C-alpha positions in Angstrom: 40.1 -51.8 54.3 39.3 -49.6 51.1 40.5 -45.9 50.5 36.4 -45.0 50.8 36.5 -46.3 54.1 39.9 -44.5 55.7 38.3 -41.0 53.9 35.1 -41.8 55.9 36.7 -42.0 58.9 39.1 -39.2 58.7 36.0 -36.7 57.2 33.4 -38.0 60.5 36.9 -37.6 63.1 37.8 -33.9 61.3 33.8 -33.0 61.8 34.0 -33.9 65.7 37.5 -32.2 66.2 36.1 -29.0 64.2 32.9 -29.1 66.8 35.5 -29.0 69.5 37.8 -27.0 68.6 34.8 -24.3 68.5 33.4 -24.8 71.3 36.8 -24.5 72.8 38.1 -21.1 70.9 34.9 -19.4 71.3 34.4 -20.8 74.6 30.6 -21.2 73.7 28.1 -24.0 72.5 25.8 -21.8 71.0 24.1 -23.1 67.9 24.9 -26.4 69.0 23.1 -29.3 70.0 23.6 -30.7 73.2 20.7 -33.0 72.2 22.2 -34.2 69.3 25.8 -35.3 71.1 24.3 -37.2 73.8 22.8 -39.2 70.8 25.9 -39.8 69.5 27.4 -40.3 72.4 24.7 -42.9 72.5 25.6 -44.2 69.1 29.5 -45.0 70.2 28.5 -46.1 73.4 26.9 -49.1 72.3 28.1 -49.6 69.2 32.1 -50.3 70.6 31.0 -52.4 73.8 32.9 -54.4 72.5 35.9 -52.3 72.3 38.1 -54.6 74.7 37.2 -58.3 73.4 37.3 -58.0 70.0 40.1 -57.0 68.5 40.1 -55.9 65.0 43.1 -53.7 64.1 45.4 -50.7 66.1 43.6 -48.8 63.8 39.8 -50.1 64.3 40.5 -49.7 68.3 42.5 -46.2 68.1 39.6 -45.0 66.1 36.6 -46.2 68.8 38.6 -44.8 71.5 39.2 -41.2 69.6 35.5 -41.1 68.7 34.4 -42.0 72.2 36.5 -39.1 73.8 35.6 -36.7 71.1 32.5 -37.5 72.1 31.8 -37.3 75.6 34.6 -34.5 75.8 31.7 -32.5 73.4 28.7 -33.5 75.8 31.1 -32.5 78.8 31.7 -29.0 77.3 27.9 -28.3 76.6 26.8 -29.9 79.4 29.1 -28.5 82.2 32.3 -26.4 81.0 30.1 -24.0 78.9 26.4 -25.0 80.3 26.3 -20.9 80.2 26.3 -20.5 77.0 24.2 -23.5 75.6 20.7 -22.2 73.8 18.7 -24.6 75.7 15.7 -22.6 74.4 16.0 -23.6 70.7 17.6 -27.2 72.0 13.8 -28.5 72.0 13.7 -31.9 70.1 11.7 -34.6 71.4 14.4 -37.2 72.1 11.9 -40.0 72.9 10.4 -39.6 69.3 14.1 -41.1 68.2 15.0 -43.1 70.9 11.8 -45.2 71.8 11.1 -45.9 67.6 14.5 -46.7 67.1 14.4 -49.3 70.0 11.4 -51.1 69.0 13.3 -51.6 65.5 16.7 -52.6 67.1 14.5 -56.0 68.5 12.3 -56.3 65.2 14.8 -55.7 62.4 18.4 -57.4 63.4 20.7 -60.2 62.4 20.6 -62.0 66.0 18.8 -61.7 69.3 22.4 -61.5 71.2 22.4 -58.8 73.3 25.9 -56.8 71.9 24.0 -57.4 68.3 20.8 -55.7 69.1 22.5 -52.8 70.7 24.8 -53.0 67.4 22.1 -52.8 65.4 20.6 -50.2 68.0 23.4 -48.0 67.2 23.2 -48.0 63.7 19.6 -47.1 63.7 20.0 -44.5 66.1 23.0 -42.9 64.3 20.8 -42.6 61.4 18.9 -39.8 63.2 21.1 -38.7 65.6 21.5 -35.2 63.4 18.3 -34.5 63.5 18.0 -32.3 66.4 21.0 -30.2 65.1 19.5 -30.0 62.3 15.7 -28.7 63.9 17.7 -26.5 65.7 18.4 -24.6 63.2 15.6 -24.6 61.3 14.2 -23.2 64.5 16.6 -20.3 64.9 17.0 -19.9 60.9 20.7 -19.6 60.7 24.3 -21.5 61.9 27.2 -20.5 62.3 30.3 -20.9 59.6 32.2 -23.8 61.4 29.1 -25.3 62.6 27.8 -25.8 59.0 31.2 -26.8 58.1 30.6 -29.8 61.1 27.6 -30.6 59.3 29.1 -30.8 56.0 31.7 -33.0 57.0 29.4 -35.5 58.8 27.4 -35.7 55.9 30.4 -36.4 53.4 31.6 -39.6 56.2 28.7 -40.9 54.9 28.1 -40.5 51.6 32.1 -42.1 51.8 30.5 -44.7 53.6 28.0 -45.3 51.3 30.4 -45.5 48.6 32.6 -48.2 51.1 29.8 -50.5 51.0 29.5 -50.1 47.2 32.9 -51.1 46.4 33.2 -53.9 49.6 29.8 -55.6 47.4 32.1 -55.2 44.1 35.2 -56.9 45.8 34.1 -59.2 48.6 30.6 -59.9 47.4 29.4 -58.4 51.0 26.4 -56.6 51.6 25.2 -55.2 55.0 21.2 -54.5 54.5 21.0 -53.0 58.2 24.1 -50.5 57.9 23.6 -49.7 53.8 19.8 -49.0 54.7 20.5 -46.3 57.7 23.4 -44.8 55.9 20.9 -44.0 52.9 18.2 -42.9 55.2 20.9 -40.6 57.1 22.5 -39.3 53.9 19.0 -38.4 52.6 18.5 -36.3 55.8 21.5 -34.0 54.7 20.6 -34.1 51.0 18.8 -30.0 51.6 21.8 -29.2 54.3 24.3 -30.1 51.1 22.7 -28.0 48.5 22.5 -24.8 50.7 26.0 -25.5 51.6 27.3 -25.1 47.8 25.0 -22.3 47.2 25.6 -20.2 49.9 27.9 -21.2 52.6 30.9 -21.5 50.2 30.1 -18.1 48.7 30.5 -16.7 52.3 26.9 -16.4 53.1 25.1 -17.8 56.0 23.2 -20.8 56.0 19.8 -20.4 56.3 17.1 -23.4 56.7 13.3 -22.9 56.4 11.6 -22.8 59.7 9.6 -25.7 60.9 6.0 -26.2 60.8 
């Protein structure tokens, strides 16, 4: 395991913790897309079905459990604990526009037709687009809280670090996972505009705003 993989995992974990702390401290989930969080919970669920059947390392197992717990606790706080603060009127992205094509693609482009392999492939494809409801919500409302932008930044950084991880693995192990790499590139592209705005506005103390959807 190289340093880019570890840093990527830590960046991902930090993003999730930042979101949970934001919700808990403010007692509000305003500005957070519950639909994106449902998709991320689905990503981890379908990816980590081998949690108790395929032991890789203590680190791997612990991270799987932590990611699953964080994902489901976040969904719980949005839809139950602090549901009165949930901005349902602006969280309107149609999930079927993502889930249906991803499901079809996971059956068409995969490494094998074993159920676990298809579910893993589904999770990879779904993760690449799971942030879209959150980005759509920000563009619809016109702005995002600073803590939410930090959350998005570390999610994007996690993807960048994982791309570096794949490059490093190809150099040192001659290992190339086309599905993961292509999906990671697609996901990173979605963050490019956000990264620019984050650097030029948020780090200078200004509120982040994205163009309204057409």
